[in-house]
N, C-alpha and C positions, 0 to 999 in steps of 0.2 A: 301491424308493427309489434315486435316483441316488447314486453315491459322492460323497464330499467333493470330489474332483478334478473330477468332472463338474459339480457345483454351482458350484464356483469358476469353471470355464470358462464356464458359462452366464451367471453374474452379471457377471463381469468384461467379457464381450462387450457388455453393456448400457450400460457406462459410456462416455461420449463426452467428450473434452476436446481442447483445442487450446492451443498455447503461443503467447502474444502478447507482444510487447515494447511496452509503453505508455511514451510519453514522460512526463516529469513534468508538462508542460503539459496533456497529454491526461487524466491522472489527476485533475488539478485541475478540468478542464472537466467530467469525468464527475461529480465530487463536487458542483460548483456547480449542475449540471443535475439533480441527484438521480437520476443513472443508476447510481450506485454507493452501496451502503449500507455505511458505514464501521464502524458499531458494532452488528452483530447481537447478539442477546441472549446468545449463548454466548461472546462475546469478553470478555476482562477489560478493565478500563478502561485508558486511556492512562496509562503510568507512567514512561516514560523521563525521565531527568534532562536538564537543559539541555545538559550536556556530552555525553551519549549522542546527543542529537538533533544537536548540532553536529558530532560526529564522523561521523555519517551524511552530512551535507551536504558535509563536507570530503572524505570518501571518494568521493562521487559526482563532485565537481569534479575530483578526482585521477584519475577513471576506474577506480577500484578496483571489483572485482565486489561487487555487493550481492545478498544471497540473494533468490530468487524469492518472489513472493507467490502466494496461491491464492485464486481467486474462484469463486463458484458462480452460474450464470445461472438466475435464478428464471423462473417461467412468464411473468411480465410483462416479461421482458427485462432487468430491473434486476440488476446484479451485486452479490452479497453478498461482503464480504471475509471469507474463512475464516482465512487466515493472512497476517500482515504488518501488523497494526494499528499497531504501534509505528513501523515504517518509513514507512508511508503517512501516518500522522498527523503525524509529524515533518516530512515534506516539505510537507504542506499548511500546517502551522503556520508554517514558515519562509517559504514563498512567498506566503501570503495573510494571515498574522497571525491567522487564525481556528483555533480548536481544534475539530476534528470531534467529533461526538458528539451525544447527545440533548439536552444542556443547553448549547447554543451561547451563548457570552457575547458580546454585541454590543460590549462594551467591550474586547475583546482588543486588544493592542497588538503592533506588530512585534516579532518574536523576534530577539534579538541572539545571535550565536554566541559560545560560550565553551567552553574546553576543547579547542580544536583544537591538536594538538601537532605536526602536520607543516607546515601552512600557518598559522603562528602569527598572521600578519597578518589572518586572517579573524576572529579574536576581536574582539568588539565590533561587528561588522558586522551589518546586517540586510539583507534582500533588496533593498529599494529603494535602499540606499546602495551596493550593489555596482556596479561598472562595467557599463554596458549589455551589453558583450560577455560578461561572466561571467553576467549574468542570462539571456541567450539560451542560453549553454552549459548552465546548469542546467536550463532549461526543456526542452532537447533530450535531456538524459540519460534513459536508459530503465531501467525496471524490468521484468524478465521476469515474466510471469504465466502460471500454468496456469489456464485457464478451464474448469471442469467444466460441461458443457452439461446442461440439464434432462433428466431421464429420467422414465419412468413410475413409478419407485419412489423415493420421497423418502428411503428408508433406505440408498441406495447411496453416499452421500457422508458422510465423517467430518468431525469438527470439531477439527482441530489448532489450537492457539492459539499466537500469537507472543508 
């Protein structure tokens, strides 16, 4: 039987991943085209408060670093969100007014920012009310993603939760 170190070397060499920077607009396009699954069964539900969501948007506009997200590419090419549910959902909610998930509410309304403590004038704003230059700026902001490519062994990827 191979040693633990040999087993580790063999298994880890089977994992393929790449680092990709997705713009906010690209993530939304992937979501709208059903090319990314935002709420896999192992993820917890969307729970961030309005203030937490707002501070993420504020941080992105300020150019502050946002933690990376982790995606898994299924056999059909669709990406499953493994880590980053709160961040990605907050971004989609603010920019589209829709809450991602299995129970999409067609009556969703534009999300207004609240709790921004650096750019206080953002409070009360919703995406469509922002100056066009700020809308474009946010659309172009990127989230770094680690994309784990499909492998022959479905047990090779873990399920951390955001």
